[in-house]
Each structure stands twice: as C-alpha cells, then as structure tokens.
C-alpha positions in Angstrom: -12.4 45.3 28.4 -11.3 48.4 30.5 -14.1 50.0 32.5 -15.1 53.5 33.2 -17.1 55.4 35.8 -18.3 58.9 35.0 -18.9 61.3 37.8 -21.0 64.5 37.2 -21.4 67.0 40.0 -24.6 68.9 39.5 -25.6 72.2 41.0 -28.5 74.0 39.2 -27.4 73.0 35.7 -30.9 72.8 34.4 -31.5 71.1 31.1 -27.8 71.0 30.4 -27.5 68.0 32.7 -29.8 65.9 30.5 -27.9 67.0 27.4 -24.7 65.9 29.0 -26.1 62.5 29.9 -27.6 62.0 26.5 -24.3 62.7 24.9 -22.7 60.0 27.0 -25.4 57.5 25.9 -24.7 58.2 22.2 -20.9 58.0 22.6 -19.0 55.2 20.9 -17.9 52.5 23.4 -17.1 49.3 21.6 -13.7 48.9 23.4 -14.7 49.7 27.0 -17.6 49.4 29.5 -19.3 52.1 31.4 -19.9 50.7 34.8 -21.7 53.7 36.3 -22.7 57.2 35.5 -22.9 58.9 38.9 -24.7 62.2 39.2 -24.0 63.9 42.6 -26.4 66.7 43.1 -25.3 69.4 45.6 -28.8 70.5 46.8 -30.0 72.0 43.5 -33.1 74.1 43.6 -33.8 74.4 39.9 -35.5 70.9 39.5 -32.7 69.7 37.2 -33.0 66.2 38.7 -36.7 66.0 38.0 -37.5 63.7 35.1 -33.9 62.9 34.5 -33.7 60.1 31.9 -31.0 57.4 32.1 -31.3 56.8 28.3 -30.0 53.3 28.7 -27.0 54.1 31.0 -26.3 52.6 34.4 -27.3 55.9 36.1 -26.8 56.4 39.8 -28.1 59.6 41.4 -26.9 60.9 44.8 -28.9 63.8 46.1 -27.1 65.7 48.9 -29.3 67.7 51.3 -26.7 70.5 51.3 -24.1 71.8 49.0 -20.9 69.9 49.9 -18.7 71.6 47.4 -17.3 70.3 44.1 -14.2 68.4 45.4 -16.2 66.6 48.2 -19.0 65.7 45.7 -16.4 64.3 43.2 -14.9 62.1 45.9 -18.4 61.0 47.0 -19.2 60.0 43.4 -16.0 58.1 42.9 -16.0 56.5 46.4 -17.4 53.1 45.5 -15.7 52.8 42.1 -14.0 49.6 41.0 -13.5 50.8 37.4 -10.1 51.2 35.7 -10.8 54.8 34.9 -12.7 57.8 36.3 -14.0 60.7 34.2 -15.0 63.8 36.1 -17.4 65.6 33.7 -19.1 69.0 34.1 -22.8 69.0 33.5 -22.5 71.7 30.8 -20.3 69.5 28.6 -21.7 67.7 25.5 -19.4 65.0 24.2 -18.7 64.2 20.6 -19.4 60.6 19.7 -15.7 59.4 19.7 -14.5 61.4 22.7 -14.6 58.5 25.2 -13.4 55.8 22.8 -10.3 57.7 21.8 -9.5 58.6 25.4 -9.6 55.0 26.4 -7.4 54.0 23.4 -4.8 56.6 24.4 -4.7 55.5 28.0 -4.5 51.8 27.1 -1.4 52.1 24.9 1.6 50.6 26.8 3.8 53.6 25.9 1.4 55.8 27.8 1.5 53.9 31.0 2.7 57.0 32.9 -0.1 59.3 31.7 -2.3 59.5 34.7 -4.6 62.4 33.5 -6.1 63.1 30.1 -8.1 66.0 28.8 -9.6 66.7 25.4 -10.2 69.7 23.1 -13.0 71.8 24.4 -15.1 74.1 22.2 -16.8 77.1 23.7 -20.3 78.4 23.1 -19.2 80.4 20.0 -17.6 77.3 18.4 -14.0 78.4 19.1 -11.3 76.2 20.6 -11.1 77.1 24.3 -7.8 77.5 26.1 -8.2 74.7 28.6 -4.6 73.7 29.5 -2.6 75.5 32.1 0.8 75.6 33.8 1.0 74.5 37.4 0.7 78.0 39.1 3.8 79.6 40.6 4.0 82.7 42.7 4.7 84.8 39.5 1.4 83.7 38.0 -0.6 84.7 41.1 1.3 88.1 41.1 0.2 88.7 37.5 -3.4 87.8 38.3 -3.6 89.9 41.4 -2.1 93.0 39.9 -4.0 92.8 36.6 -0.7 92.5 34.6 -1.7 89.3 32.9 -4.4 91.3 31.2 -2.5 94.5 30.2 1.0 93.0 29.7 0.4 89.3 28.9 3.5 88.8 26.9 5.7 89.8 29.9 3.5 88.6 32.7 1.6 85.5 31.4 -0.9 83.8 33.7 -1.1 80.1 34.4 -3.7 79.5 31.6 -1.9 78.7 28.3 -3.7 81.4 26.3 -0.7 81.9 23.9 -1.1 78.4 22.5 -3.9 77.6 20.0 -4.7 74.1 21.6 -4.9 72.5 18.2 -2.2 69.8 18.7 -1.9 67.0 21.2 0.9 67.0 23.7 2.0 66.6 27.3 0.9 69.5 29.5 1.1 70.4 33.2 -2.6 70.6 33.7 -5.9 70.0 31.9 -9.0 71.7 33.4 -11.6 69.7 35.3 -14.5 70.1 32.8 -13.3 66.8 31.2 -10.8 65.2 33.7 -10.0 61.6 32.9 -8.0 59.9 35.6 -6.6 56.4 36.2 -8.6 55.2 39.3 -5.4 53.7 40.8 -3.8 57.2 40.7 -7.0 58.8 42.1 -7.0 56.3 45.0 -3.3 56.6 45.7 -3.6 60.4 46.0 -6.7 60.2 48.2 -8.9 61.9 45.6 -9.4 65.7 45.5 -8.5 67.8 48.5 -11.9 68.7 50.0 -10.6 71.9 51.6 -11.1 73.4 48.1 -14.8 73.9 48.1 -14.7 74.7 44.4 -11.9 75.9 42.0 -8.2 74.8 41.9 -9.0 71.3 43.3 -8.2 70.0 39.9 -4.9 71.9 39.6 -4.0 70.8 43.1 -4.6 67.2 42.0 -2.5 67.6 38.8 0.3 69.1 40.9 0.3 66.2 43.3 0.2 63.7 40.4 3.3 65.4 38.8 5.1 65.2 42.1 4.3 61.5 42.2 5.8 61.0 38.7 2.6 61.0 36.6 2.0 63.0 33.4 -1.1 64.9 32.1 -1.9 64.7 28.4 -4.0 67.0 26.1 -5.8 65.1 23.3 -6.7 67.5 20.5 -8.0 65.0 18.0 -11.4 64.7 19.9 -13.5 67.3 21.4 -16.5 68.3 23.4 -18.6 71.4 23.7 -18.2 73.2 27.1 -20.4 76.2 27.7 -18.5 77.1 30.9 -19.5 79.3 33.9 -23.2 78.7 33.4 -24.1 77.1 36.8 -22.5 79.9 38.8 -23.3 82.8 36.5 -26.0 84.1 38.8 -23.8 84.0 42.0 -20.8 85.9 40.7 -19.8 87.4 44.1 -19.8 83.9 45.7 -17.9 82.5 42.7 -15.3 85.3 43.2 -15.0 84.5 46.9 -14.4 80.8 46.4 -11.9 81.4 43.5 -9.8 83.7 45.7 -10.1 81.6 48.8 -8.9 78.5 46.8 -6.0 80.6 45.5 -4.8 81.4 49.0 -5.3 77.8 50.2 -3.3 76.5 47.1 -0.5 79.0 47.8 0.0 77.9 51.4 -0.1 74.3 50.3 2.3 74.4 47.4 4.4 77.5 47.7 7.1 78.5 50.2 5.6 80.2 53.2 7.0 83.6 52.3 5.7 83.4 48.8 2.3 82.3 50.0 2.1 85.2 52.4 2.9 87.6 49.5 0.1 86.0 47.5 -2.3 86.4 50.5 -1.4 90.1 50.8 -1.7 90.8 47.1 -5.1 89.0 47.0 -6.7 90.7 50.0 -5.1 94.2 49.7 -4.0 94.9 46.1 -6.4 93.0 43.9 -9.6 94.4 45.3 -8.3 97.9 44.4 -7.5 96.7 40.8 -10.9 95.0 40.4 -12.9 98.0 41.8 -10.9 100.4 39.6 -11.6 98.3 36.5 -15.4 98.2 37.4 -15.4 102.0 37.8 -13.6 102.5 34.5 -16.2 100.4 32.8 -19.0 102.2 34.7 -20.5 98.8 35.8 -22.3 99.2 39.1 -23.3 95.5 39.0 -19.6 94.6 38.9 -18.8 97.0 41.7 -21.4 95.3 43.9 -20.2 91.8 43.0 -16.5 92.6 43.7 -17.4 94.4 46.9 -19.6 91.5 48.1 -17.0 88.8 47.1 -14.2 90.6 48.9 -16.3 91.2 52.0 -16.8 87.4 52.1 -13.1 86.8 51.6 -12.0 89.3 54.3 -14.4 87.7 56.8 -13.1 84.3 55.9 -9.4 85.4 56.2 -10.2 86.8 59.7 -11.5 83.4 60.6 -8.3 81.6 59.4 -9.7 80.7 55.9 -12.3 78.5 57.4 -15.5 78.3 55.3 
C-alpha cells in the first residue's frame, strides 16, 4: 500500500495541536499506511508539547531550541522520509474522517500521475468554505495588494487569492495553500524541499511555482474537507507577522519576477503600502492597528537596509 508521512510544524498552537493529531488518528486509512506523524516544534513557550498523546499514531516529536521558521522546520520534518507522499498540515487543522483516504485515492489514479500537489476544501471557524486556492502571483497582483486596490476595486484589480470562486468544485489550480499541502515525496525531493529563505509565508507558493515550472500540476479536491481556524498561532504577534509576510513578498518578487518588476514591488511595498495601511488604520480609529503597522514596517525597513537578511 502507498505510504504517507505527515509533518506538523508547531509554534504555540496550544490545545489545537492535540485536536489535529486526534483527527489524524480517527481518519480512515484502509488503503494506505501512515509511516510517521512528525511534530516539529519551533521553540514553543505555551506548553503545547506537554502531555501530547500519540493516540495510536507513530508520533515523532522534534523540539527545536530556537524558532527555525516554517520552511526550515518542514524540511526538517520531511528529511528522513521514505514515504510515497508527504502531507504538510497546520496544527490548527481538524480533518474529516475521509480526508486522507480520498486524497490518496486521487493521487494513486494513473490518469493523475502528473498531479504533484493536492489540497482539499477548508472550512473556516464560522463554517463557511474558505477561499484557499490562489494564482501564482504576478507583478500586477502585488501592485493591487500594495496599493489597496484589491480591496476597493477587486473586480478590476484582483489579488492572487481566488476570492471570486466559491471553491465548491474540484479542479486543477495554480496553487493550494499550505494548511493542507499534500505532495509526492519524489517531487519534494527533486525540488529540494521548501526554500528556507522564506522564514514563513509564500514558501508554499514558491514551491507550487517551481513545481509548475517542472511540469507538475496542483489539484483542489472539493469533495472532502477539513476545518481550518487560520491565523491563530500568530494572532498575538501581528507586527511580526506583517513583517515576515512583506519580507517574503519581496524575496519572492526577486526570485520569480524580472528585476525591474521586482524593484517596483520593493518600492511599492516599502514606500506606498505603509501609507495605505496607516491611512486605513487612522480611518478606522484603531490605535492598536497603527502601532502594529508602524512596528511591522520599522522591522521591514531595518531588514531592507541590511539587504533583506533576517
């Protein structure tokens, strides 16, 4: 039977980590084997590893003394895998019982041999179908994000996230987000895993982009689903989250866009976007948001001055 390794990167996920692992334990798996469930903990301080129960799973815990970042921790968890498939799963995801079984079935069908990446339907905390598929970002998408036009004129300036589609049908897409990121291990190995320069954010899109360039497809499977609360682990460090999201955008632009376009993205991100974000915070009268945006951009400007080194 085909085999699967599941990699969960944990950083202060609290009780959600155990919920995630328990949902794996109750998942149907008659047609495949789970070789390992690897939890890579990035120096959590909330005690989320304490009393962690394997609930009958081949659980492996790797406790990093410092936060290595999401991409590096994913690579660390997958490093010794010999399984046919890898599933990178966020700790705030709770699987429905058939989620793994149907994903294996899809990937094992001969006609799907060029599908390298699979995602499933994700339900948010309010029970709505989340918009979890995206286009591979182009310069125009970054322009729309940086200027705020994707919010005020979405029909004319759509962002990379496919918000206009209801996500209720299965189809080929350019990218499925990394909360449930099912990958053929052979593909993961051939691409050298995630690019560890992305501390967090866009490492999954970068991987999808490289997979497409190598002739592989990504597929969105809407017939099975999982609950994904989203954003919870970083909710209390919003300024740092903003910094890493913007830093990853600039790194991505210089990796995948022409140099001129990447430089435009850089200037929009460090000059225009902070004005847009601060103006929005003032309009809302949110002093907390003002502080978060200011702190996040101060970190970004310092990082940019150092050549985008962490």
